C-alpha positions, 0 to 999 in steps of 0.5 A: 952868338946864335939865337935859340930859334936859329939853333932850333931851325938848324937842328930841324933842318939837319934832322930833316935831311938825315931822315930823308937820307935814311928813308932812301937808304932804308928803302934801298935796303928793304927794296921799297917802291920808289913812290913810297920812299918819295911819299915818306921823304915828302912827309918828313919835309912837310913836318920840317916846314910845319916846325919852321912855321911854328917857330916863325909865328912865335918870333912874329908874335914876339916881334909884334909885342916888341914893336907894339907894346900897347898890345899888352894893355886893355882895349880901353888903355890902348884907346887912351894911348892912341888918343894921346898920340893923336892929340900930341901930333895935333898940338905939334902942328900948332907950334905957334900956340902958347897953349900947345907948348904948355900942353906938350911941356906937361906931356913931357913932364908926364913922361918924366914922371912915368920914367921916375916911377918905373925906376923908383925915383923922386918926382914932383906931382902938382895935384896934391888932392889927387895924389892924396886920394890915390895914396889913401885908396892904396893903404891896407888896414893898420897903415896910417895916412897923415894929411895936411889940408889948407882950406882956402875956401872954407866951404869947398871941401864939402862940395864937388864931385871929386870931394864926394869921391874922396870922402867915400874913399876916406870913410871906406878906408877908415872903416877898413882899419886905416888910421887917418890923421889930418891937420887942417889949416884955415 
């Protein structure tokens, strides 16, 4: 099966050849000067070359986006991905280190989580605090957030940068009309 661009290229080539032949036929019929015929034929050929270049650039753009999907991301996201690749390569070089193996196993779990999220599948996420914070921030007015918290260190929940951010989201969502129900286990 021919690709759409191949059919377009063949069509442009056929039109170019037919047009060049037509120029020489019309030139002979109306007694045009040979240089006029050649100039018109060359202009038609240049037009065909220009169309071919446009098709090639379009295919090149598609090819680059296929090879480098990160180009669709923001510059900051591209930097993060490149940093992750560099870190993974460095960790693979330290194969005898337990920390490297643990970190690479975590990276493999992250890839699994991403694949499951794309396919709407289930996965285990170990940072409940972060998962709650993300979920709570996504809720719309009228929706309900139900949370269970185990207070192992009774004063911890009042301190820490992450907790301040969580409290801001919690209060903001409550003001926006999200119903928040919590059970605290002491």
